[in-house]
N, C-alpha and C positions, 0 to 999 in steps of 0.2 A: 504494500500500500504506500503510495507516495504521500509526501507531506501535504500536498493540495487536498487529497482525499481525507486525510486526518482532520484538517481544518474545516473542510466542508461538513463532515459528520459532527464535529464538535459544535460548529455554529448551528447546525440543524437541531441538535439537542437543546441548545440554549434557547432557540426560537420556540421550540415545542414547550419548554418550561414556561416561558413568558406568555405564550398564548393560553396555556392551561390556567395561569393565574388570572388572566383577564376574563376568560370565558367561564371559569368555575367548572372545570371538568371533574367528575367523580369517577371512581373506578368500580365497575360492576364486580361485586364480591365473588361471583361464580366464575365468569370467564376472563376477568381482569381487563376487559375492554374499557376504554374511556367513554364516558357518557356525559353529555352536556346537561347540567342540572336544570338549566332554564327551559329546555325543550324535551326533557325526558318524559316518555309516555308511560313508563313502568316504574313505579316507586312503591316502597313498603316501609312503614313505620315499625320500628322494633326497639323497645326499651328507650324511647325518647330520641332515637336517631332515625334519620331518613336514609334509606338505601336506594340507589338508582341502578336500573337494569337496562341492558341493551335490547332485550326481547322478552316476550312473555314466558318462554321456557326457562330462562335464567331466574325470573321472578318466582315462578312456581317451584323451582328447585330450592330456592332460598326459603320460601314460605313453609315448605315441608319440614325443614330442619335448620332454622336460623342460627341456633347455637353452634352448629358446625362451622359457620363462616365468620363469626365475630369473635 
């Protein structure tokens, strides 16, 4: 890997972190995918916390056994 590629990936990682801070991305506890909190269609409240999911299947799996994922 050349130095140009290293700097490209490093900058890409920094940009991703900054975007996540502005957009408020959550991590789906099942599949670890990023989910936009503002537009998430699938959420679940558990012990005072809101969890965000990318799809209904991830939400259903979490609802079946939330203790496993928190």
